[in-house]
Every structure is written in C-alpha cells, then in structure tokens.
C-alpha positions as CSV (number, residue, x, y, z in Angstrom):
1,X,181.0,49.7,167.4
2,X,178.3,47.5,166.0
3,X,175.7,49.2,164.1
4,X,173.2,47.2,166.4
5,X,174.6,48.2,169.6
6,X,172.6,50.9,171.4
7,X,174.5,54.0,171.8
8,X,174.1,55.8,175.1
9,X,175.9,59.4,175.2
10,X,176.7,61.1,178.5
11,X,176.8,64.7,178.0
12,X,177.3,67.6,180.7
13,X,179.5,70.1,181.9
14,X,182.9,69.6,183.4
15,X,182.4,68.6,187.2
16,X,178.6,67.5,187.0
17,X,179.7,64.1,187.6
18,X,179.4,62.2,184.3
19,X,182.0,59.8,185.2
20,X,180.8,58.9,188.7
21,X,177.1,58.6,187.1
22,X,178.4,56.1,184.4
23,X,179.9,54.2,187.4
24,X,176.9,54.1,189.5
25,X,174.6,53.0,186.6
26,X,177.1,50.5,185.2
27,X,179.0,49.4,188.4
28,X,181.2,46.8,186.8
29,X,182.5,49.1,184.2
30,X,186.0,50.4,184.7
31,X,185.5,54.1,184.4
32,X,188.3,56.7,183.9
33,X,187.8,59.7,185.9
34,X,189.6,62.3,183.9
35,X,187.7,64.4,181.3
36,X,187.9,63.0,177.8
37,X,189.6,65.4,175.2
38,X,186.8,64.9,172.9
39,X,184.8,62.0,173.8
40,X,185.4,58.4,175.3
41,X,183.8,54.9,174.5
42,X,183.2,52.4,176.8
43,X,181.6,48.6,175.8
44,X,179.4,47.2,178.5
45,X,177.1,44.2,177.8
46,X,175.2,45.1,174.6
47,X,175.7,48.9,175.1
48,X,178.4,51.4,173.8
49,X,178.6,54.3,176.2
50,X,180.1,57.4,175.0
51,X,181.1,60.2,177.4
52,X,181.5,63.6,175.8
53,X,183.9,66.2,177.0
54,X,182.5,69.0,179.4
55,X,184.0,71.8,177.7
56,X,181.5,73.7,175.8
57,X,184.1,74.4,172.9
58,X,184.4,70.8,172.3
59,X,180.7,70.2,172.1
60,X,180.3,72.9,169.6
61,X,183.0,71.3,167.6
62,X,181.4,67.9,167.5
63,X,178.2,69.3,166.8
64,X,178.5,68.6,163.0
65,X,179.9,65.3,163.4
66,X,177.1,64.2,166.0
67,X,174.4,63.9,163.2
68,X,176.1,60.6,162.2
69,X,175.9,59.4,165.7
70,X,172.9,56.8,166.0
71,X,172.2,57.7,169.5
72,X,169.8,55.6,171.3
73,X,169.8,57.2,174.5
74,X,171.0,60.4,175.8
75,X,171.8,61.2,179.3
76,X,172.4,65.1,179.8
77,X,173.8,65.6,183.3
78,X,173.9,68.7,185.4
79,X,175.2,69.4,189.0
80,X,172.5,70.1,191.3
81,X,174.6,72.4,193.6
82,X,175.3,74.8,190.8
83,X,172.4,76.5,188.9
84,X,175.0,77.5,186.1
85,X,175.6,73.9,185.6
86,X,171.9,73.2,184.6
87,X,171.9,76.3,182.1
88,X,175.3,75.0,180.6
89,X,173.9,71.7,180.5
90,X,170.8,72.9,178.4
91,X,173.1,74.8,176.1
92,X,174.9,71.5,175.4
93,X,171.8,69.6,174.6
94,X,171.6,70.2,170.9
95,X,174.4,67.8,170.5
96,X,172.1,65.1,171.3
97,X,169.0,66.4,169.7
98,X,168.4,63.5,167.3
99,X,168.8,60.9,170.1
100,X,165.6,58.5,170.3
101,X,165.3,59.1,173.9
102,X,166.6,61.6,176.3
103,X,166.9,62.3,180.1
104,X,168.0,65.2,182.3
105,X,169.7,64.0,185.2
106,X,170.2,66.4,188.2
107,X,173.3,64.8,189.8
108,X,174.6,65.6,193.4
109,X,170.8,66.0,194.6
110,X,172.1,65.5,198.2
111,X,173.9,68.9,197.7
112,X,171.2,70.6,195.9
113,X,171.1,74.5,195.6
114,X,167.7,76.1,196.6
115,X,165.3,75.8,194.0
116,X,167.5,73.5,191.8
117,X,165.0,70.5,191.6
118,X,162.3,72.8,190.5
119,X,164.6,74.6,188.0
120,X,165.7,71.0,186.7
121,X,162.2,70.0,186.0
122,X,161.6,73.2,184.0
123,X,164.5,72.3,181.7
124,X,163.5,69.0,181.3
125,X,160.0,70.1,180.3
126,X,161.7,72.6,177.8
127,X,163.8,69.8,176.5
128,X,160.8,67.5,176.3
129,X,162.7,64.6,178.1
130,X,162.7,62.5,181.1
131,X,163.8,63.9,184.5
132,X,165.9,62.1,187.2
133,X,167.0,63.9,190.2
134,X,170.0,61.6,191.6
135,X,172.9,61.4,193.9
136,X,175.8,59.0,193.2
137,X,176.9,59.2,196.7
138,X,173.6,58.3,198.3
139,X,172.2,56.1,195.4
140,X,169.0,58.2,195.2
141,X,167.3,58.0,191.8
142,X,170.1,55.7,190.4
143,X,167.8,52.6,190.3
144,X,165.0,54.3,188.4
145,X,167.7,55.7,186.0
146,X,169.3,52.6,185.4
147,X,165.9,50.7,184.6
148,X,164.9,53.5,182.3
149,X,168.2,53.2,180.3
150,X,167.9,49.5,180.1
151,X,164.4,49.9,179.0
152,X,162.7,48.6,182.1
153,X,159.3,50.1,182.7
154,X,159.3,52.1,186.0
155,X,155.7,51.8,187.3
156,X,154.3,54.9,188.5
157,X,151.1,55.7,190.3
158,X,148.1,56.0,188.0
159,X,146.9,59.5,187.4
160,X,143.5,60.5,187.7
161,X,141.1,60.1,184.7
162,X,139.9,63.3,183.1
163,X,137.1,63.9,180.7
164,X,138.3,65.0,177.3
165,X,135.5,66.9,175.4
166,X,135.4,65.6,171.9
167,X,134.8,67.5,168.7
168,X,132.2,66.0,166.2
169,X,133.8,64.6,163.1
170,X,137.4,65.2,163.9
171,X,139.8,62.8,162.9
172,X,143.4,62.7,164.1
173,X,145.8,61.9,161.5
174,X,149.5,61.0,161.7
175,X,152.1,63.7,162.1
176,X,154.5,64.5,159.7
177,X,157.7,65.9,161.5
178,X,158.9,67.9,158.7
179,X,156.2,70.4,158.9
180,X,153.4,71.4,161.2
181,X,150.7,73.7,159.9
182,X,147.2,74.5,159.8
183,X,146.3,73.3,163.4
184,X,142.9,72.9,164.8
185,X,142.7,72.7,168.7
186,X,140.9,70.6,170.9
187,X,139.0,72.3,173.9
188,X,141.5,72.9,176.4
189,X,141.2,70.6,179.7
190,X,141.5,72.5,183.1
191,X,144.2,69.9,184.1
192,X,147.7,70.8,185.6
193,X,149.5,69.1,182.8
194,X,150.1,72.2,180.8
195,X,152.9,74.7,181.9
196,X,153.1,78.4,180.7
197,X,155.2,77.5,177.8
198,X,152.9,75.0,176.4
199,X,149.9,77.6,176.7
200,X,152.0,80.1,174.8
201,X,152.8,77.7,172.1
202,X,148.9,76.7,171.8
203,X,147.9,80.3,171.5
204,X,150.3,80.8,168.4
205,X,148.9,77.7,166.7
206,X,146.6,79.5,164.2
207,X,146.8,77.2,161.0
208,X,149.3,79.6,159.4
209,X,152.6,79.4,161.4
210,X,154.9,76.4,161.1
211,X,156.6,74.7,164.0
212,X,159.8,76.5,162.9
213,X,158.1,79.8,163.0
214,X,156.6,79.4,166.4
215,X,159.8,78.1,167.7
216,X,161.5,81.2,166.5
217,X,158.8,83.5,168.0
218,X,159.2,81.9,171.4
219,X,162.8,81.4,171.3
220,X,163.1,77.5,171.3
221,X,165.1,75.5,169.1
222,X,163.2,73.6,166.4
223,X,163.8,70.2,168.0
224,X,162.6,71.6,171.3
225,X,159.5,72.7,169.4
226,X,159.0,69.2,167.9
227,X,159.2,67.6,171.3
228,X,156.5,70.0,172.7
229,X,154.2,69.5,169.8
230,X,154.5,65.7,170.0
231,X,153.7,65.7,173.6
232,X,150.7,68.2,173.0
233,X,149.6,66.1,170.1
234,X,149.7,62.8,172.3
235,X,147.6,64.6,174.8
236,X,144.9,65.4,172.3
237,X,145.3,69.3,172.3
238,X,146.3,69.4,168.6
239,X,144.8,67.7,165.6
240,X,144.0,68.0,161.9
241,X,147.6,68.8,160.7
242,X,147.9,69.6,157.1
243,X,150.8,70.3,155.1
244,X,151.9,73.3,153.3
245,X,154.4,73.0,150.3
246,X,157.0,75.7,150.5
C-alpha cells in the first residue's frame, strides 16, 4: 500500500453486511463474501479498502496495531434488523478512533427493526460522525454514501439562520486537542441542534475539568469527547480555551 493511497476501513459485527456494502459502493471490485480472519485488503482505483473481521476478539487484538494505520475514512457498519448489532458496532468503534473521517452506516434499512433508525442516529451523534441509513438490496442511501466516501459534497437543503448572541470582547482562539480547560460558554441558542448529551457536557464545562475528566464523568471515551467538543466549538458554544500544565 502506498503511503499516499487513501485507506478506507470497513468495520462492523459479523452479518452486518460489510462485504455487500463494499460491493455496492465499489461495484467493479471482486469482493470475497467470507469473513476475514483478521482483515482483508482490496485495491480499487486510488483507494486501499480494508475489511476488518466482525469478531470482537479480533477487533480487540488489532486495537494496538491500528494506531499505525493511517486511516482516511472509517465506515462503521451495523445491521438495522438487529439492535444488538448497533451496540456491538459501537463497541468496535475505538479501533478507528484516529480516522480522519467516520460514518456509521445502518445497513439493511429495508428490514429495520422498530426504532432502529432513531437509535442509529443517537449512536452516530455519540461517535460524532456522519450517518447513512442504507440498503444494499434496494440501493437506498448507497449513492450518498459513495459520494461521501469519494469526497464529493452531497448538497443538503439550507438550514434556517439563527441569531447568535455575541459576548463583547471575546476572541475564539484555536483548539489544542491535547487538553481542553478553562471554558467560557456563549449564550446558548434555543435551537434543536443540541441533544441531551451535549447539554450535559456543557453543564460540566467549568474552567477546571479537562476533556478527559468530563469524558470519565459522563462515560464517553476520550476520542468521543473530543469529537463532541470540536462540534460544540464549531457551533460557537465554547470559547476562550486555555491550557493547564500538568
């Protein structure tokens, strides 16, 4: 694999439909249907595509090695007909925590269990990643996923503009991802873009706790917390970040 080739990792429990999804997104690829022992690489155009075994014990085994994988895009796959598949996919997600981009694909959407689509969105928000309900059988969502993987911008309807109440004299410096401390919050907007987890995070930002301490309090991983904080920062809820030397 060339160091310049974008690495795309497909990760998910056994029977979530990883092989079928790879074939649907890359139809000219000769995909092997059986589960890989550890992982299996494919070459397609300028991409290296890596399908990881769906066994949890293998994912745990690969976790230490995966820090050396230069992952451009991670596709976390779950079976919409089985809510346990969503939970297991979430437990596997730390394997691709260092990827530049992530998406949760709720596969087999045409056979979705009751509440699966809503549950999948919650997991995607928790992971701070894109969300694609899809079906390899009907083709639903495959085009949007394929465009996103290839870096093609999918045009969405414009969102209504909301007024942000500024705080006088407050600059917003760049983030240092190593440590988040000494937060000062903007006035919260009454919009619908905050979920209960976001509000709980904001309630714990007090200028003393680090991101890791807040993550431990809430029960998120450190990488999940960083993703949440980046999103809240981008939306203007968090500013004036200083650093505490430990």
